[in-house]
Structure formats: structure tokens, C-alpha cells
ZATI-814060 format. One record per residue (C-alpha): residue in three letters; x, y, z. Coordinates in steps of 0.02 Angstrom, whole numbers, plus 50000, padded with zeros to 5 digits. Layout:
N
+---------+-------+-------+-------+
: residuo :     x :     y :     z :
+---------+-------+-------+-------+
:     ALA :     X :     Y :     Z :
...
+---------+-------+-------+-------+
***
This chain:
445
+---------+-------+-------+-------+
: residuo :     x :     y :     z :
+---------+-------+-------+-------+
:     UNK : 50307 : 52412 : 47615 :
:     UNK : 50335 : 52318 : 47779 :
:     UNK : 50170 : 52383 : 47851 :
:     UNK : 50078 : 52328 : 47696 :
:     UNK : 50150 : 52155 : 47714 :
:     UNK : 50094 : 52147 : 47895 :
:     UNK : 49917 : 52196 : 47847 :
:     UNK : 49911 : 52067 : 47707 :
:     UNK : 50040 : 51940 : 47763 :
:     UNK : 50006 : 51790 : 47655 :
:     UNK : 49965 : 51882 : 47492 :
:     UNK : 50114 : 51999 : 47501 :
:     UNK : 50232 : 51861 : 47559 :
:     UNK : 50183 : 51745 : 47417 :
:     UNK : 50214 : 51874 : 47282 :
:     UNK : 50388 : 51912 : 47345 :
:     UNK : 50448 : 51745 : 47414 :
:     UNK : 50608 : 51677 : 47335 :
:     UNK : 50625 : 51504 : 47263 :
:     UNK : 50712 : 51445 : 47419 :
:     UNK : 50661 : 51449 : 47601 :
:     UNK : 50712 : 51618 : 47678 :
:     UNK : 50778 : 51535 : 47837 :
:     UNK : 50833 : 51364 : 47773 :
:     UNK : 50920 : 51390 : 47603 :
:     UNK : 50936 : 51202 : 47576 :
:     UNK : 50747 : 51183 : 47570 :
:     UNK : 50631 : 51252 : 47433 :
:     UNK : 50509 : 51384 : 47484 :
:     UNK : 50340 : 51303 : 47522 :
:     UNK : 50238 : 51433 : 47427 :
:     UNK : 50360 : 51446 : 47282 :
:     UNK : 50343 : 51259 : 47258 :
:     UNK : 50156 : 51270 : 47240 :
:     UNK : 50095 : 51259 : 47420 :
:     UNK : 49939 : 51354 : 47458 :
:     UNK : 49892 : 51472 : 47596 :
:     UNK : 49765 : 51458 : 47733 :
:     UNK : 49596 : 51388 : 47687 :
:     UNK : 49666 : 51275 : 47550 :
:     UNK : 49749 : 51105 : 47552 :
:     UNK : 49903 : 51112 : 47662 :
:     UNK : 49973 : 51047 : 47825 :
:     UNK : 49803 : 51060 : 47907 :
:     UNK : 49746 : 50922 : 47790 :
:     UNK : 49910 : 50825 : 47800 :
:     UNK : 49932 : 50752 : 47974 :
:     UNK : 50091 : 50666 : 47916 :
:     UNK : 50178 : 50835 : 47899 :
:     UNK : 50136 : 50882 : 48079 :
:     UNK : 50193 : 50710 : 48139 :
:     UNK : 50360 : 50735 : 48051 :
:     UNK : 50385 : 50902 : 48138 :
:     UNK : 50341 : 50824 : 48306 :
:     UNK : 50457 : 50675 : 48279 :
:     UNK : 50600 : 50790 : 48228 :
:     UNK : 50573 : 50889 : 48387 :
:     UNK : 50586 : 50732 : 48494 :
:     UNK : 50735 : 50659 : 48400 :
:     UNK : 50828 : 50823 : 48384 :
:     UNK : 50853 : 50839 : 48571 :
:     UNK : 50872 : 50661 : 48629 :
:     UNK : 50964 : 50701 : 48789 :
:     UNK : 50838 : 50831 : 48848 :
:     UNK : 50694 : 50717 : 48802 :
:     UNK : 50774 : 50570 : 48894 :
:     UNK : 50808 : 50672 : 49051 :
:     UNK : 50629 : 50736 : 49057 :
:     UNK : 50561 : 50559 : 49034 :
:     UNK : 50681 : 50500 : 49170 :
:     UNK : 50608 : 50624 : 49294 :
:     UNK : 50434 : 50553 : 49264 :
:     UNK : 50502 : 50374 : 49269 :
:     UNK : 50580 : 50399 : 49441 :
:     UNK : 50418 : 50467 : 49511 :
:     UNK : 50312 : 50327 : 49437 :
:     UNK : 50435 : 50193 : 49496 :
:     UNK : 50432 : 50264 : 49673 :
:     UNK : 50242 : 50267 : 49676 :
:     UNK : 50234 : 50088 : 49609 :
:     UNK : 50356 : 50023 : 49739 :
:     UNK : 50274 : 50111 : 49886 :
:     UNK : 50101 : 50058 : 49831 :
:     UNK : 50164 : 49879 : 49814 :
:     UNK : 50237 : 49885 : 49988 :
:     UNK : 50076 : 49953 : 50063 :
:     UNK : 49967 : 49826 : 49973 :
:     UNK : 50086 : 49684 : 50017 :
:     UNK : 50084 : 49734 : 50200 :
:     UNK : 49894 : 49738 : 50201 :
:     UNK : 49883 : 49565 : 50122 :
:     UNK : 50015 : 49499 : 50243 :
:     UNK : 49923 : 49561 : 50397 :
:     UNK : 49757 : 49495 : 50330 :
:     UNK : 49835 : 49324 : 50302 :
:     UNK : 49915 : 49325 : 50475 :
:     UNK : 49751 : 49362 : 50563 :
:     UNK : 49650 : 49246 : 50451 :
:     UNK : 49752 : 49096 : 50508 :
:     UNK : 49658 : 49108 : 50673 :
:     UNK : 49491 : 49099 : 50583 :
:     UNK : 49372 : 49237 : 50536 :
:     UNK : 49240 : 49227 : 50673 :
:     UNK : 49340 : 49270 : 50829 :
:     UNK : 49275 : 49404 : 50948 :
:     UNK : 49395 : 49476 : 51078 :
:     UNK : 49347 : 49557 : 51243 :
:     UNK : 49474 : 49666 : 51334 :
:     UNK : 49458 : 49760 : 51500 :
:     UNK : 49433 : 49947 : 51485 :
:     UNK : 49325 : 50048 : 51366 :
:     UNK : 49409 : 50128 : 51216 :
:     UNK : 49336 : 50303 : 51208 :
:     UNK : 49333 : 50422 : 51061 :
:     UNK : 49497 : 50500 : 51119 :
:     UNK : 49579 : 50329 : 51118 :
:     UNK : 49607 : 50316 : 51306 :
:     UNK : 49551 : 50174 : 51417 :
:     UNK : 49428 : 50216 : 51554 :
:     UNK : 49517 : 50184 : 51717 :
:     UNK : 49683 : 50249 : 51655 :
:     UNK : 49622 : 50428 : 51679 :
:     UNK : 49532 : 50396 : 51843 :
:     UNK : 49374 : 50305 : 51787 :
:     UNK : 49315 : 50139 : 51858 :
:     UNK : 49360 : 49980 : 51764 :
:     UNK : 49297 : 49812 : 51825 :
:     UNK : 49415 : 49668 : 51798 :
:     UNK : 49379 : 49531 : 51674 :
:     UNK : 49369 : 49368 : 51770 :
:     UNK : 49351 : 49184 : 51734 :
:     UNK : 49171 : 49198 : 51796 :
:     UNK : 49139 : 49330 : 51662 :
:     UNK : 49206 : 49211 : 51531 :
:     UNK : 49100 : 49066 : 51592 :
:     UNK : 48945 : 49177 : 51588 :
:     UNK : 48978 : 49215 : 51404 :
:     UNK : 48990 : 49030 : 51367 :
:     UNK : 48802 : 49016 : 51392 :
:     UNK : 48762 : 49121 : 51238 :
:     UNK : 48682 : 49014 : 51100 :
:     UNK : 48796 : 49080 : 50960 :
:     UNK : 48958 : 49038 : 51052 :
:     UNK : 49051 : 48887 : 50984 :
:     UNK : 49213 : 48895 : 51084 :
:     UNK : 49285 : 49012 : 51215 :
:     UNK : 49459 : 49043 : 51287 :
:     UNK : 49503 : 49129 : 51450 :
:     UNK : 49674 : 49203 : 51418 :
:     UNK : 49819 : 49268 : 51524 :
:     UNK : 49992 : 49305 : 51455 :
:     UNK : 50159 : 49341 : 51536 :
:     UNK : 50344 : 49306 : 51519 :
:     UNK : 50437 : 49179 : 51623 :
:     UNK : 50591 : 49069 : 51619 :
:     UNK : 50562 : 48890 : 51562 :
:     UNK : 50691 : 48761 : 51613 :
:     UNK : 50706 : 48581 : 51555 :
:     UNK : 50833 : 48457 : 51489 :
:     UNK : 50971 : 48552 : 51577 :
:     UNK : 50933 : 48710 : 51481 :
:     UNK : 50825 : 48863 : 51504 :
:     UNK : 50758 : 49012 : 51408 :
:     UNK : 50639 : 49157 : 51441 :
:     UNK : 50482 : 49146 : 51334 :
:     UNK : 50301 : 49201 : 51334 :
:     UNK : 50186 : 49089 : 51434 :
:     UNK : 50002 : 49077 : 51388 :
:     UNK : 49877 : 49036 : 51522 :
:     UNK : 49728 : 48964 : 51427 :
:     UNK : 49582 : 48847 : 51442 :
:     UNK : 49570 : 48681 : 51352 :
:     UNK : 49475 : 48754 : 51202 :
:     UNK : 49621 : 48861 : 51142 :
:     UNK : 49668 : 48749 : 50992 :
:     UNK : 49489 : 48743 : 50929 :
:     UNK : 49464 : 48931 : 50953 :
:     UNK : 49628 : 48988 : 50877 :
:     UNK : 49641 : 48852 : 50743 :
:     UNK : 49800 : 48784 : 50821 :
:     UNK : 49852 : 48603 : 50798 :
:     UNK : 49939 : 48484 : 50919 :
:     UNK : 50090 : 48399 : 50841 :
:     UNK : 50130 : 48274 : 50979 :
:     UNK : 50033 : 48213 : 51129 :
:     UNK : 49879 : 48311 : 51180 :
:     UNK : 49829 : 48483 : 51237 :
:     UNK : 49779 : 48536 : 51412 :
:     UNK : 49640 : 48429 : 51488 :
:     UNK : 49463 : 48494 : 51508 :
:     UNK : 49456 : 48548 : 51690 :
:     UNK : 49367 : 48686 : 51784 :
:     UNK : 49460 : 48842 : 51726 :
:     UNK : 49459 : 48906 : 51906 :
:     UNK : 49567 : 48759 : 51960 :
:     UNK : 49755 : 48758 : 51943 :
:     UNK : 49839 : 48617 : 51848 :
:     UNK : 50014 : 48547 : 51830 :
:     UNK : 50015 : 48507 : 51645 :
:     UNK : 50105 : 48605 : 51510 :
:     UNK : 50113 : 48605 : 51320 :
:     UNK : 50266 : 48673 : 51230 :
:     UNK : 50287 : 48760 : 51065 :
:     UNK : 50393 : 48661 : 50940 :
:     UNK : 50539 : 48782 : 50944 :
:     UNK : 50543 : 48788 : 51134 :
:     UNK : 50536 : 48597 : 51144 :
:     UNK : 50677 : 48583 : 51017 :
:     UNK : 50787 : 48710 : 51108 :
:     UNK : 50762 : 48632 : 51279 :
:     UNK : 50771 : 48447 : 51236 :
:     UNK : 50885 : 48454 : 51083 :
:     UNK : 50763 : 48370 : 50964 :
:     UNK : 50712 : 48226 : 51079 :
:     UNK : 50531 : 48204 : 51131 :
:     UNK : 50486 : 48305 : 51287 :
:     UNK : 50326 : 48207 : 51321 :
:     UNK : 50318 : 48143 : 51499 :
:     UNK : 50463 : 48251 : 51555 :
:     UNK : 50461 : 48388 : 51685 :
:     UNK : 50495 : 48572 : 51653 :
:     UNK : 50501 : 48717 : 51774 :
:     UNK : 50404 : 48872 : 51723 :
:     UNK : 50433 : 49022 : 51834 :
:     UNK : 50500 : 48906 : 51968 :
:     UNK : 50349 : 48790 : 51966 :
:     UNK : 50354 : 48610 : 51903 :
:     UNK : 50244 : 48557 : 51757 :
:     UNK : 50226 : 48392 : 51665 :
:     UNK : 50242 : 48407 : 51475 :
:     UNK : 50096 : 48318 : 51392 :
:     UNK : 50103 : 48391 : 51217 :
:     UNK : 50196 : 48489 : 51083 :
:     UNK : 50104 : 48608 : 50968 :
:     UNK : 50115 : 48608 : 50778 :
:     UNK : 50219 : 48747 : 50703 :
:     UNK : 50119 : 48908 : 50686 :
:     UNK : 50260 : 49026 : 50643 :
:     UNK : 50260 : 49212 : 50679 :
:     UNK : 50124 : 49340 : 50676 :
:     UNK : 50174 : 49523 : 50668 :
:     UNK : 50342 : 49479 : 50745 :
:     UNK : 50273 : 49366 : 50883 :
:     UNK : 50339 : 49187 : 50878 :
:     UNK : 50202 : 49064 : 50927 :
:     UNK : 50324 : 48918 : 50912 :
:     UNK : 50430 : 48983 : 51056 :
:     UNK : 50296 : 48981 : 51191 :
:     UNK : 50225 : 48873 : 51330 :
:     UNK : 50042 : 48840 : 51373 :
:     UNK : 49979 : 48808 : 51549 :
:     UNK : 49806 : 48811 : 51631 :
:     UNK : 49738 : 48987 : 51649 :
:     UNK : 49719 : 48978 : 51839 :
:     UNK : 49900 : 48917 : 51854 :
:     UNK : 49960 : 49063 : 51748 :
:     UNK : 49862 : 49188 : 51854 :
:     UNK : 49947 : 49119 : 52010 :
:     UNK : 50116 : 49117 : 51922 :
:     UNK : 50103 : 49299 : 51869 :
:     UNK : 50009 : 49351 : 52028 :
:     UNK : 49861 : 49429 : 51939 :
:     UNK : 49676 : 49411 : 51974 :
:     UNK : 49607 : 49462 : 51805 :
:     UNK : 49611 : 49400 : 51626 :
:     UNK : 49709 : 49482 : 51488 :
:     UNK : 49575 : 49439 : 51361 :
:     UNK : 49426 : 49330 : 51325 :
:     UNK : 49418 : 49258 : 51149 :
:     UNK : 49252 : 49193 : 51084 :
:     UNK : 49229 : 49093 : 50925 :
:     UNK : 49057 : 49120 : 50849 :
:     UNK : 48969 : 48976 : 50762 :
:     UNK : 48966 : 49072 : 50599 :
:     UNK : 49004 : 49243 : 50528 :
:     UNK : 48817 : 49278 : 50520 :
:     UNK : 48800 : 49246 : 50707 :
:     UNK : 48933 : 49375 : 50755 :
:     UNK : 48816 : 49527 : 50774 :
:     UNK : 48696 : 49432 : 50889 :
:     UNK : 48841 : 49361 : 50991 :
:     UNK : 48919 : 49534 : 51011 :
:     UNK : 48753 : 49606 : 51072 :
:     UNK : 48731 : 49462 : 51194 :
:     UNK : 48910 : 49481 : 51259 :
:     UNK : 48885 : 49667 : 51285 :
:     UNK : 48723 : 49640 : 51380 :
:     UNK : 48791 : 49503 : 51495 :
:     UNK : 48952 : 49593 : 51538 :
:     UNK : 48864 : 49759 : 51568 :
:     UNK : 48745 : 49673 : 51692 :
:     UNK : 48892 : 49590 : 51781 :
:     UNK : 48986 : 49756 : 51789 :
:     UNK : 48846 : 49856 : 51873 :
:     UNK : 48777 : 49926 : 51712 :
:     UNK : 48943 : 49998 : 51653 :
:     UNK : 49016 : 49957 : 51484 :
:     UNK : 49195 : 49960 : 51547 :
:     UNK : 49259 : 49834 : 51421 :
:     UNK : 49297 : 49832 : 51235 :
:     UNK : 49227 : 49705 : 51114 :
:     UNK : 49320 : 49690 : 50949 :
:     UNK : 49280 : 49575 : 50804 :
:     UNK : 49417 : 49509 : 50693 :
:     UNK : 49346 : 49603 : 50544 :
:     UNK : 49353 : 49766 : 50641 :
:     UNK : 49536 : 49734 : 50681 :
:     UNK : 49574 : 49700 : 50498 :
:     UNK : 49478 : 49856 : 50445 :
:     UNK : 49576 : 49961 : 50569 :
:     UNK : 49742 : 49895 : 50505 :
:     UNK : 49684 : 49922 : 50327 :
:     UNK : 49639 : 50104 : 50359 :
:     UNK : 49804 : 50139 : 50444 :
:     UNK : 49904 : 50058 : 50304 :
:     UNK : 49802 : 50150 : 50171 :
:     UNK : 49835 : 50318 : 50254 :
:     UNK : 50021 : 50283 : 50269 :
:     UNK : 50029 : 50222 : 50088 :
:     UNK : 49941 : 50376 : 50021 :
:     UNK : 50051 : 50492 : 50124 :
:     UNK : 50215 : 50410 : 50071 :
:     UNK : 50158 : 50397 : 49890 :
:     UNK : 50118 : 50583 : 49895 :
:     UNK : 50297 : 50617 : 49947 :
:     UNK : 50358 : 50507 : 49804 :
:     UNK : 50243 : 50606 : 49689 :
:     UNK : 50359 : 50755 : 49711 :
:     UNK : 50471 : 50668 : 49584 :
:     UNK : 50327 : 50674 : 49461 :
:     UNK : 50314 : 50862 : 49491 :
:     UNK : 50499 : 50879 : 49454 :
:     UNK : 50473 : 50780 : 49294 :
:     UNK : 50327 : 50891 : 49244 :
:     UNK : 50433 : 51047 : 49269 :
:     UNK : 50568 : 50969 : 49161 :
:     UNK : 50446 : 50934 : 49020 :
:     UNK : 50374 : 51109 : 49034 :
:     UNK : 50549 : 51182 : 49021 :
:     UNK : 50607 : 51085 : 48869 :
:     UNK : 50442 : 51112 : 48779 :
:     UNK : 50454 : 51299 : 48810 :
:     UNK : 50630 : 51300 : 48741 :
:     UNK : 50575 : 51190 : 48597 :
:     UNK : 50441 : 51315 : 48547 :
:     UNK : 50573 : 51452 : 48542 :
:     UNK : 50697 : 51348 : 48440 :
:     UNK : 50566 : 51288 : 48315 :
:     UNK : 50481 : 51454 : 48286 :
:     UNK : 50517 : 51454 : 48099 :
:     UNK : 50446 : 51277 : 48081 :
:     UNK : 50288 : 51337 : 48166 :
:     UNK : 50281 : 51479 : 48040 :
:     UNK : 50298 : 51357 : 47896 :
:     UNK : 50157 : 51249 : 47966 :
:     UNK : 50045 : 51401 : 47985 :
:     UNK : 50087 : 51461 : 47809 :
:     UNK : 50042 : 51290 : 47741 :
:     UNK : 49870 : 51301 : 47819 :
:     UNK : 49891 : 51226 : 47993 :
:     UNK : 49771 : 51303 : 48116 :
:     UNK : 49825 : 51370 : 48287 :
:     UNK : 49732 : 51224 : 48368 :
:     UNK : 49829 : 51103 : 48258 :
:     UNK : 49996 : 51179 : 48309 :
:     UNK : 49947 : 51172 : 48492 :
:     UNK : 49894 : 50991 : 48472 :
:     UNK : 50064 : 50944 : 48401 :
:     UNK : 50159 : 51012 : 48551 :
:     UNK : 50033 : 50942 : 48673 :
:     UNK : 50049 : 50768 : 48598 :
:     UNK : 50238 : 50784 : 48605 :
:     UNK : 50231 : 50823 : 48792 :
:     UNK : 50111 : 50678 : 48824 :
:     UNK : 50224 : 50559 : 48727 :
:     UNK : 50375 : 50608 : 48832 :
:     UNK : 50277 : 50582 : 48993 :
:     UNK : 50202 : 50418 : 48931 :
:     UNK : 50374 : 50350 : 48888 :
:     UNK : 50432 : 50401 : 49062 :
:     UNK : 50280 : 50314 : 49137 :
:     UNK : 50317 : 50151 : 49046 :
:     UNK : 50499 : 50163 : 49099 :
:     UNK : 50445 : 50194 : 49278 :
:     UNK : 50328 : 50044 : 49281 :
:     UNK : 50465 : 49932 : 49210 :
:     UNK : 50589 : 50001 : 49337 :
:     UNK : 50463 : 49976 : 49478 :
:     UNK : 50435 : 49794 : 49434 :
:     UNK : 50622 : 49768 : 49409 :
:     UNK : 50671 : 49842 : 49577 :
:     UNK : 50528 : 49748 : 49658 :
:     UNK : 50595 : 49585 : 49588 :
:     UNK : 50768 : 49623 : 49656 :
:     UNK : 50695 : 49662 : 49827 :
:     UNK : 50605 : 49494 : 49827 :
:     UNK : 50770 : 49408 : 49791 :
:     UNK : 50868 : 49503 : 49923 :
:     UNK : 50731 : 49512 : 50056 :
:     UNK : 50600 : 49378 : 50019 :
:     UNK : 50515 : 49409 : 50187 :
:     UNK : 50469 : 49588 : 50137 :
:     UNK : 50288 : 49586 : 50075 :
:     UNK : 50266 : 49663 : 49902 :
:     UNK : 50109 : 49653 : 49797 :
:     UNK : 50075 : 49767 : 49649 :
:     UNK : 49889 : 49789 : 49614 :
:     UNK : 49837 : 49809 : 49432 :
:     UNK : 49747 : 49970 : 49478 :
:     UNK : 49915 : 50047 : 49528 :
:     UNK : 49988 : 50012 : 49356 :
:     UNK : 49837 : 50087 : 49268 :
:     UNK : 49841 : 50237 : 49384 :
:     UNK : 50027 : 50262 : 49350 :
:     UNK : 49999 : 50267 : 49161 :
:     UNK : 49852 : 50386 : 49180 :
:     UNK : 49954 : 50495 : 49297 :
:     UNK : 50094 : 50503 : 49168 :
:     UNK : 49973 : 50561 : 49034 :
:     UNK : 49901 : 50694 : 49149 :
:     UNK : 50076 : 50755 : 49192 :
:     UNK : 50118 : 50769 : 49007 :
:     UNK : 49958 : 50861 : 48964 :
:     UNK : 49977 : 50982 : 49110 :
:     UNK : 50160 : 51020 : 49075 :
:     UNK : 50132 : 51040 : 48887 :
:     UNK : 49981 : 51155 : 48898 :
:     UNK : 50072 : 51321 : 48915 :
:     UNK : 50204 : 51287 : 48781 :
:     UNK : 50065 : 51228 : 48663 :
:     UNK : 49969 : 51390 : 48692 :
:     UNK : 50125 : 51491 : 48659 :
:     UNK : 50158 : 51398 : 48497 :
:     UNK : 49978 : 51421 : 48439 :
:     UNK : 49986 : 51607 : 48474 :
:     UNK : 50138 : 51646 : 48366 :
:     UNK : 50112 : 51761 : 48217 :
:     UNK : 50150 : 51663 : 48057 :
:     UNK : 50251 : 51801 : 47974 :
:     UNK : 50353 : 51838 : 48131 :
:     UNK : 50380 : 51651 : 48152 :
:     UNK : 50447 : 51632 : 47974 :
:     UNK : 50570 : 51775 : 47999 :
:     UNK : 50635 : 51707 : 48165 :
:     UNK : 50818 : 51659 : 48168 :
+---------+-------+-------+-------+
***
């Protein structure tokens, strides 16, 4: 009798089914109440019935559902925060460099090779960058302004006080080249850059610290033991990547070279007339300096855009790597969803049998469990996005200097990632549910 029922499951079962459900006595038997078998109107044509089963599965195990969604939420929140930090850092660095203009070209001694070393450090020959090199570059038609630049640290004394700061040895075109403004007085006079001078310009913070808020114009300061006359105070420029431009002093480049006992420039900064002129200016600079250095390209020319691109690549790599580590939380969440869905299939075996008996197809059963997994992950994704924005807001309140910027693409990607996690973790349980034998499912305890 049992074998006959297995060979003709639905016909035999319908003829012998009691008036009540064999597993749930409080519910009428679906076939005894007039429901029809496969191929006729049943659950396969009533999506509301499948939705009710799915909703009961989610509501019946609230704690397990919440914990699985929480695992996804933590992963999404971590990815959102780290992406926001990476994007904010990129925007911050771009803004910091852009305050100097967008058409600056820098020349440094030494050639950066593919391995990242400077020729000369490993035994090669490196010609020094000199003031004469800088003046030769000034003759290029696309050059608008040029600065010969030397930097070092020295003690600055004035007003009965003293402090160690960075001292910039520059030519008179530094404000125009770097987009700096003079707040009081004037900048260094236009003299032959090869000549030493006795004038100095102070940063606003340095002037304030030395002279206690009074005007330093016309007063003497000692820089590295040498006397200079203060003729100007710069406008506040703030910090760039941790370097405070307000706490500096500016002296003629030849004076700084004598002060620091060097015979070469740290850098030559060239301001092109326009962004379109930069390629021609770079080619001209390379040709002139190579001729002056005996045909050797023992120098490095870097445009501002190249510097920004380099920073952007580094930050992108770091962001992706750290976000990948945070993505481990998403993997944990996916395993949690897979586990509860697998258990859910086992606990709801008789419901699956009822759905199959009412005409639901295996694909329909699989779809129900797959949608359930995607819903859990999607809820976790929304929770994670909300948590990410919430924590980000708290960070802005506690540490306003920390750059955070959440791109819209990161939010969209987080939601898509949540859906993918749900679909991936629900696939195997859905297949298992679809493969259950209807009769065995109905008899399951």
C-alpha cells in the first residue's frame, strides 16, 4: 500500500486524506477542503499564499533574522565608513594642492627611475640644480612665473623671543607662483637671485608669536644668527598635509643658500601661462636642462596633475584594500543567512509539502526562499547604510578635521552588494527546498 502511494502520490493521498491536516490538526486538510493537485489552480497561481509562507518564516524567527541582518549591516557600515574616509582624504589632498593653482610644474634634482631610486644615490652622476638653471628656464615662452627655492630649518629671534621654524629661500615671484597673498607690507624686492639680501617676510603665526600681536614691520629679526629687516607679513595660508605655512619665514634665495651652506636649489617651481601650455613648457624645460647637464636627464619634472594622480592612485589602492578587509564582515553575514535559511528549510518541510501539493512548482518554492534571503540581506544593507551615515555624523562632531565624504556610488554599491550576498547565501537552501519530495515533506515532523 505504501509503495503504491509512492508511485501515485497525489492520487492515492487525496483518496485517503482525512478532513484535517495530518501534521497540523488545527488546520483543515488542503485537498479535503477542495484544493486541487498539480496542474490545476493552486498555490502556483496564488502568489499571496507563497508570500504568507515567506512572511511567516521571517516573523517566526525574529532573533535569528535580526542577527543575520546585523552581520550584513556591520559589513556594509564598515565599507561605507572606509570608503567615505578614502574619498574624503582624496578630496582634501586635491583641495590642498589646488590652493597653489593648477598649472605649477616642479623640477627636482635626481632622476626617478622605474625602481623608485634617485640616480646619484646608488652611484650615478647627478648635476645640481642651480640658480643659473632656473634663470635659463625663465626664457621659455610658456613660463609666466618662476621660483628658485631652498628650504631649511633655523631659529628665528625677535621681540625678545625665539622659535625654530622652516625658512624658505625664494625669489620675489613666490607669491604670484604659489598664489600666496601678502597681509602687511610687501614681499621680497625684485633683485638678482644670485645676490644676497637682508630683507625678510614672516608668516602670520610666526609674527604673532615673536611680537605678541604688534606689527613687526621695520623691526629686526635674527635668522640663523644673521640679521634681517622685516618688510612684510604674509596672509594666512594654513596647513597643507601637516605643514604649517603660517609659521615660516621667507628670505632671498641666495641668502638662504649661504645660511644653510648649500650650493644647489631644493626645487624650481614654474607657473605655466595656462593648463594647455603645460606639455610644451615641460618639453622645453627638459630640453634646456638636459643641454645644461651634458645631455643627461638627471632631474625630475613633475606637473601638479601628476602629483594629484599619484596621490589618488595610492589612496584608491589603500581604500580598496581596507574595504576588502571590512568585507569579511559581509562574508560572516552571508554565512549567517545561509545557516538560518538551511535550518528554516528543515523546520518548514511540511509547509513546503503543502505548497507543492497545492500546485507550487519547484522553481516557485526555490524563489520563495531566495527572496527571503535577499530580503534579510537588503534589510541589513539599509541598516548598514544608516549606521554608516550615523557614525560618520558622530565622527564629524567629535573630529571635524577628519575628512569624510560619502560618494553616491558607494551607497548604490552597498545596496547592490547586499542583494548579491542575499542571493548567494540563499541559493543552496532554495535548491534544497525545491528538491524535496512533496509526500515526504508532508509527512515530516
